[in-house]
Backbone bond lengths (Angstrom), bond angles and torsions (degrees), N, CA, C in turn:
res aa  C-N    CA-C-N  psi(-1)  N-CA   C-N-CA  omega(-1)  CA-C   N-CA-C  phi
1 M - - - 1.432 - - 1.526 109.27 -
2 I 1.294 116.06 132.05 1.454 122.06 -177.71 1.528 108.23 -98.19
3 D 1.325 114.89 123.70 1.463 119.27 176.24 1.515 109.25 -80.83
4 Q 1.307 115.21 130.51 1.453 119.62 177.30 1.520 108.99 -107.65
5 F 1.293 114.01 131.38 1.451 119.51 177.58 1.525 109.29 -79.85
6 P 1.319 116.88 140.60 1.465 117.84 177.00 1.525 110.24 -67.59
7 V 1.282 116.10 131.82 1.454 122.10 -177.74 1.526 108.16 -114.24
8 L 1.321 114.90 129.70 1.456 119.78 177.22 1.522 109.77 -76.75
9 S 1.293 115.03 143.81 1.456 120.29 174.14 1.526 108.53 -66.89
10 P 1.331 118.01 146.28 1.469 119.61 -179.94 1.526 113.74 -58.41
11 V 1.335 117.11 -28.94 1.462 119.39 179.44 1.521 110.17 -64.91
12 Y 1.319 117.27 -40.63 1.458 119.95 -179.95 1.519 111.72 -67.57
13 V 1.315 116.57 -34.03 1.462 120.22 176.65 1.529 110.19 -65.62
14 V 1.344 116.75 -41.21 1.466 120.68 178.20 1.523 110.27 -64.72
15 V 1.330 117.55 -40.89 1.469 120.85 177.70 1.528 109.53 -60.90
16 L 1.308 117.51 -46.03 1.466 121.88 -178.41 1.529 111.43 -64.47
17 I 1.314 116.79 -47.36 1.470 120.10 -177.13 1.533 110.80 -67.09
18 S 1.337 117.07 -42.34 1.465 118.54 179.87 1.529 111.46 -68.25
19 T 1.323 117.66 -32.03 1.463 120.51 175.40 1.521 111.03 -65.40
20 V 1.324 116.20 -44.49 1.469 120.05 179.77 1.528 110.53 -62.48
21 F 1.332 117.06 -45.19 1.465 119.59 -179.52 1.527 112.06 -67.84
22 S 1.330 117.60 -35.31 1.466 118.37 178.33 1.526 110.99 -68.46
23 V 1.324 117.94 -37.76 1.467 120.53 177.13 1.529 110.23 -66.83
24 L 1.327 117.18 -41.20 1.469 120.02 178.41 1.532 111.49 -63.99
25 C 1.322 117.29 -43.21 1.471 119.98 177.06 1.520 110.90 -64.92
26 G 1.338 117.46 -35.95 1.455 120.74 176.37 1.516 112.12 -64.43
27 L 1.322 117.07 -40.61 1.465 120.53 177.08 1.530 111.49 -65.60
28 I 1.321 116.33 -39.61 1.459 120.01 177.15 1.529 110.18 -63.79
29 F 1.329 116.94 -43.71 1.461 121.19 178.19 1.519 110.98 -61.59
30 K 1.329 117.13 -44.28 1.463 121.34 179.67 1.521 110.91 -61.51
31 D 1.320 117.26 -44.67 1.460 120.32 -179.10 1.531 111.55 -65.28
32 M 1.322 117.20 -40.93 1.461 119.51 179.11 1.525 111.07 -67.44
33 L 1.329 117.01 -38.31 1.462 120.20 178.16 1.527 110.86 -66.92
34 E 1.321 116.90 -40.80 1.470 120.16 175.33 1.525 111.23 -62.00
35 Y 1.316 116.82 -37.28 1.466 120.33 178.28 1.521 110.70 -62.46
36 W 1.353 116.85 -47.32 1.457 119.63 -177.62 1.516 111.94 -68.37
37 V 1.328 117.74 -38.31 1.470 120.03 177.37 1.525 110.18 -68.80
38 G 1.329 117.68 -39.30 1.464 120.31 176.27 1.511 112.30 -64.50
39 R 1.321 115.93 -37.90 1.462 119.75 177.43 1.525 110.49 -66.80
40 W 1.342 116.25 -37.46 1.463 119.91 177.39 1.526 110.65 -68.85
41 S 1.348 117.89 -38.85 1.464 119.95 -177.80 1.528 111.89 -67.97
42 D 1.336 117.87 -23.19 1.465 120.04 174.15 1.520 111.12 -70.14
43 N 1.327 116.81 -31.37 1.461 122.11 179.62 1.526 108.13 -135.70
44 P 1.347 118.62 81.94 1.474 120.70 -175.04 1.519 114.84 -67.00
45 D 1.329 118.04 -12.65 1.460 119.95 178.78 1.527 111.81 -76.32
46 S 1.323 116.53 -18.32 1.466 119.65 -179.32 1.529 110.03 -80.93
47 K 1.314 115.46 172.23 1.459 120.96 -179.53 1.525 108.92 -86.55
48 L 1.329 115.51 138.84 1.463 121.43 178.51 1.525 108.78 -81.20
49 V 1.328 115.80 113.26 1.458 121.63 -177.22 1.525 108.44 -98.28
50 Y 1.329 115.44 120.88 1.464 118.32 178.07 1.527 112.59 -132.23
51 K 1.299 118.31 -8.03 1.464 119.90 179.04 1.521 110.51 -99.75
52 T 1.308 116.41 46.13 1.452 120.85 177.45 1.525 109.03 -79.75
53 P 1.324 117.95 156.12 1.465 119.80 -178.26 1.530 113.68 -60.15
54 D 1.332 117.20 -33.71 1.463 118.38 -179.35 1.531 111.72 -70.97
55 L 1.334 117.50 -37.30 1.464 119.93 176.44 1.524 111.58 -68.17
56 V 1.325 116.54 -41.50 1.464 120.45 178.92 1.528 110.00 -64.85
57 L 1.326 116.87 -39.91 1.465 120.48 178.40 1.528 111.39 -65.06
58 A 1.321 116.77 -44.78 1.463 119.69 179.74 1.528 111.29 -63.90
59 Y 1.326 116.97 -41.86 1.465 120.55 178.79 1.528 110.76 -68.25
60 G 1.319 116.54 -39.57 1.465 119.88 177.76 1.513 112.60 -65.02
61 L 1.325 116.79 -42.25 1.468 119.87 177.25 1.520 111.40 -65.56
62 M 1.322 116.64 -40.20 1.459 119.64 177.04 1.525 110.44 -61.75
63 T 1.323 116.96 -43.63 1.459 120.60 178.52 1.527 111.37 -64.01
64 A 1.324 116.96 -40.62 1.468 120.28 179.12 1.522 111.32 -64.33
65 F 1.329 116.91 -43.30 1.468 119.33 -179.66 1.525 111.85 -70.22
66 V 1.327 117.81 -35.34 1.468 119.64 175.70 1.526 109.68 -66.82
67 T 1.322 117.51 -39.99 1.468 120.55 176.48 1.515 110.58 -61.16
68 F 1.320 116.29 -44.32 1.462 120.93 178.89 1.527 111.06 -64.61
69 C 1.324 116.92 -38.48 1.463 121.63 178.81 1.529 110.92 -65.31
70 I 1.312 117.16 -46.98 1.460 121.20 -179.78 1.527 110.13 -65.63
71 A 1.328 117.01 -42.86 1.463 120.06 -179.93 1.524 111.62 -64.44
72 S 1.317 117.28 -41.54 1.466 118.94 179.16 1.529 111.03 -73.28
73 G 1.334 117.75 -29.48 1.459 119.82 174.04 1.523 111.45 -68.28
74 L 1.322 116.36 -38.51 1.463 119.76 175.28 1.518 112.06 -67.99
75 L 1.316 115.73 -26.54 1.464 120.40 179.29 1.527 112.14 -64.21
76 V 1.316 116.53 -23.06 1.460 119.91 176.06 1.521 109.84 -64.96
77 F 1.326 116.88 -38.84 1.460 121.31 -176.43 1.526 112.81 -97.44
78 I 1.321 117.35 -28.38 1.461 122.28 179.55 1.526 107.16 -117.58
79 P 1.311 119.03 99.80 1.470 119.90 -173.10 1.528 114.69 -79.19
80 I 1.311 118.16 27.07 1.463 121.99 176.54 1.528 106.70 -110.53
81 Y 1.321 115.96 113.12 1.456 120.91 -171.32 1.525 112.89 -58.72
82 W 1.306 117.41 -50.10 1.456 119.71 -174.85 1.527 111.67 -67.34
83 F 1.324 116.99 -33.31 1.455 119.95 -179.55 1.529 111.17 -72.13
84 A 1.326 116.60 -42.89 1.468 120.37 178.34 1.529 110.50 -64.87
85 G 1.322 117.37 -39.91 1.462 120.70 178.40 1.514 112.67 -66.13
86 T 1.329 116.20 -42.16 1.462 120.45 178.53 1.520 111.04 -65.38
87 L 1.323 116.04 -43.93 1.458 119.94 179.62 1.528 111.36 -65.12
88 G 1.323 117.32 -40.67 1.459 120.46 176.72 1.517 112.20 -62.72
89 A 1.337 116.58 -41.49 1.474 120.46 178.61 1.524 110.93 -67.37
90 L 1.329 116.96 -37.74 1.461 119.93 179.22 1.521 112.28 -67.79
91 V 1.304 116.93 -26.05 1.463 120.09 178.88 1.529 110.92 -83.34
92 V 1.312 117.55 -44.14 1.467 121.14 -169.20 1.531 112.94 -85.90
93 I 1.308 118.48 -45.58 1.468 120.20 -170.53 1.528 112.97 -65.85
94 P 1.346 121.12 -45.38 1.477 117.76 175.62 1.530 113.30 -63.09
95 T 1.324 116.45 -35.94 1.466 119.92 177.48 1.524 110.57 -64.96
96 A 1.322 117.03 -42.41 1.468 120.57 179.12 1.524 111.23 -65.22
97 L 1.326 117.33 -38.58 1.471 119.75 177.55 1.524 111.23 -66.36
98 L 1.317 117.00 -40.16 1.461 120.40 177.43 1.531 111.17 -63.57
99 I 1.313 116.68 -41.97 1.469 120.24 178.67 1.532 110.24 -64.70
100 W 1.334 117.83 -39.08 1.473 120.69 179.02 1.528 110.95 -63.79
101 V 1.331 116.64 -42.21 1.466 120.39 179.50 1.531 110.05 -66.54
102 Q 1.320 117.46 -42.80 1.468 120.55 179.22 1.526 111.26 -66.25
103 L 1.320 116.93 -36.77 1.462 120.35 176.56 1.521 110.09 -62.62
104 G 1.319 116.76 -42.20 1.466 120.41 178.20 1.514 112.18 -62.51
105 S 1.343 116.99 -43.24 1.467 118.56 -179.92 1.525 111.02 -69.40
106 M 1.322 118.03 -34.03 1.458 119.63 177.89 1.528 111.22 -70.11
107 L 1.318 117.38 -36.70 1.463 119.44 177.34 1.532 111.19 -70.76
108 K 1.333 117.91 -32.44 1.472 119.30 174.43 1.523 110.80 -67.93
109 L 1.339 116.80 -37.79 1.460 120.52 174.92 1.524 110.79 -63.46
110 L 1.314 116.15 -40.29 1.466 121.01 176.73 1.516 110.66 -62.16
111 E 1.309 116.29 -40.50 1.463 120.42 -178.30 1.523 111.81 -69.72
112 T 1.324 117.74 -38.47 1.462 119.45 -175.87 1.524 113.22 -84.43
113 K 1.334 117.79 -39.31 1.465 120.42 -173.44 1.519 114.44 -110.85
114 G 1.317 118.11 -3.03 1.449 120.44 175.22 1.524 113.99 89.41
115 L 1.318 114.97 -179.31 1.459 121.50 -176.20 1.518 113.36 -66.19
116 E 1.312 117.40 -27.65 1.462 120.25 -177.91 1.530 111.55 -66.67
117 A 1.324 117.30 -26.15 1.460 120.67 -177.65 1.525 112.45 -71.04
118 V 1.318 117.60 -26.89 1.464 120.28 -177.65 1.524 113.06 -113.64
119 D 1.332 117.63 6.80 1.459 121.09 -179.93 1.525 109.59 -83.00
120 L 1.315 116.94 106.55 1.459 121.00 -177.60 1.524 112.45 -73.04
121 D 1.318 117.92 -23.39 1.460 120.08 178.43 1.526 111.29 -63.89
122 L 1.321 116.72 -36.91 1.458 119.53 177.78 1.519 111.44 -67.45
123 V 1.312 117.09 -35.84 1.461 120.75 179.53 1.518 110.40 -69.02
124 I 1.316 117.12 -41.15 1.464 121.57 -178.16 1.522 110.99 -70.68
125 E 1.334 117.17 -38.99 1.456 120.60 -176.18 1.523 113.51 -81.54
126 S 1.322 118.20 -15.01 1.458 118.98 -177.59 1.523 109.81 -70.54
127 P 1.320 116.10 136.87 1.470 118.74 -178.31 1.521 110.53 -70.27
128 V 1.296 115.01 139.67 1.456 120.76 177.95 1.508 108.03 -86.80
129 Q 1.307 116.33 127.93 1.448 120.38 -179.06 1.522 108.08 -92.68
130 D 1.308 114.85 105.70 1.453 119.94 179.87 1.517 109.30 -86.34
131 T 1.286 115.80 125.98 1.457 120.90 173.24 1.514 107.17 -113.34
132 P 1.308 115.87 135.68 1.461 117.04 -179.57 1.518 110.23 -67.37
133 P 1.323 116.41 140.41 1.462 118.44 -179.32 1.512 110.54 -69.21
134 Q 1.298 115.28 142.84 1.444 120.49 179.40 1.524 108.69 -85.81
135 S 1.283 115.41 138.40 1.445 118.30 178.66 1.514 109.96 -81.98
136 L 1.293 117.22 162.11 1.460 121.47 -179.88 1.519 112.02 -65.92
137 A 1.336 116.64 -28.49 1.456 119.58 -179.60 1.514 111.65 -69.01
138 E 1.349 117.12 -34.48 1.455 120.42 -179.33 1.515 111.45 -72.78
139 E 1.349 117.52 -30.47 1.464 120.61 -178.07 1.525 111.64 -74.02
140 G 1.330 117.44 -37.73 1.459 122.15 -171.16 1.469 112.94 -77.38
């Protein structure tokens, strides 16, 4: 009897490898962004720089690998290469552009109003002041 080793389909290998590379690029992007924000927090009077070529490259590579991961994952269910790739790009690229724009506006808010403006812990911990609603009879 011949023992056969289980062999992964090439599509699953591509999904796994692209997932690993997208996570690694995401970690690199996160670390570089933390570096620039930390450098800005040491000197808040300076300008917060986030559109550096290395950050754009890391974010672009992360987006490319996530697109490749989603497209190859869709290829498992949709065996048409061009359709799975197009659908994956249509899902990932607009989302990545929206996240980049929102990141820019949040970093500009951080630069103009400080850390308190983007600290969600302060918003969650602040007590909500409930005022009883006024009835229409009291207003008139």
